[in-house]
N, C-alpha and C positions, 0 to 999 in steps of 0.2 A: 764815613771817612776818618781815618785816624792816621797820623803821620808822627813818629816819635824819633828824635834825633838823639845821638849819642857819640861819644868818642872824644868831646872836647876836653881842655885841661889846659895847664901850664906847660910852656915849651921855650928853650932858649932859642934865640935867632939862630937860624939854619938847620933847625931841627925838622921833625917830621911828626904829622898826626894823621889818623885816619878816622874820618867820620863816617858814621852811617846813620841811615833813616830807614826804619822799618815801618812798610806801610799795610794797612788793612781797610777792608770795607769797600773796595772797588776793584774792577778788573785791571790789576797793576800792569800787566803786561802790553797793554794797547795805549798806555798814556806817556806822553813825553814827561820827563821830570828834570827839575832843576834845582841847584842850591843857590841862595842868594845870602848876603850877609850884611849886617849893620853895625858899624862901628859907633863908639860913644859919640853923640852930638851930630851924627851923619845920617842920611838918607839911607834907606835899603838899597843895596846894589845887587845886581845879578853878577853871579860868579860862573855858572856852568850850567849846560843842558845837555840832556841825552836823550834819544828818542826811544819808543818803545822796545825796538828790537836791539838797541845797544849799538848799532852800527854808525850813527851819526852823533858826533859830540861837538860842542861848541864852547869856548871859552872866552872870558873877558882877557882883554889884553895884560891886566895887571897880575893875571896868574897863569897866562899861558906859558908853557913849558916847566911849570912847577907845579900844578895841580892835575890831577886825574880824576875824571868822573868814570864811574862804572855802576853797573846795575845786575842783580841776580834775580831774575823773573821767577825763578823757582821759589826762592826764599822771600821775594817780595821785598828786596832791599835796594836801596841805591846808596853808593859810598862815594865819598870824596877823600881821595889820597892826597895830602898836602905836604910837598917836601920843600926844602930850603925857605922856610918860613921866615917872615921879616915882621918886625914891630907892627907894620901897617897893616899886617893881615888880622889884628887882634879885633875881634868882633863876635858878636853872636851870629852863628850860622843856622839858617832855616832851610829845609827842603819844601818843595812846592809842587803840587800837581799842575803842570804848566797848562795855563788857558782857564785854571779855575779859581775858586778862591780860598782853596785849602792849603792851610799852611801848617807845619809843625809849631812846636813851641819853642825850638832853638836849643841850641848848646854853644856854651862860651868857650872861644878860644883867646888865650892870652899868649902873645910871643913876648918875652922879656927876659933880660939877664939878670 
């Protein structure tokens, strides 16, 4: 199993970023996928989840209405569109095969003016 995140970077408050996670080594389309994040000095926290078919999505209250999770089963990718970013969104973002111990290495997001 391999999960490779990309798309992080530096963005100003109010800006947008789109993160992607490329998956391989398992039957991607049948697994629920999630995004988590870990800010400096804090524990890793759940951000969003999408089921295998892509029809069920759930979000942490802190990102609801600003972030959108999606997936492309043909391309074996899961994405996180992040809008209206705030400094408190600064973190390393990870994708995860939900219910497993498989994590990506993460991509860094900095929100700062």
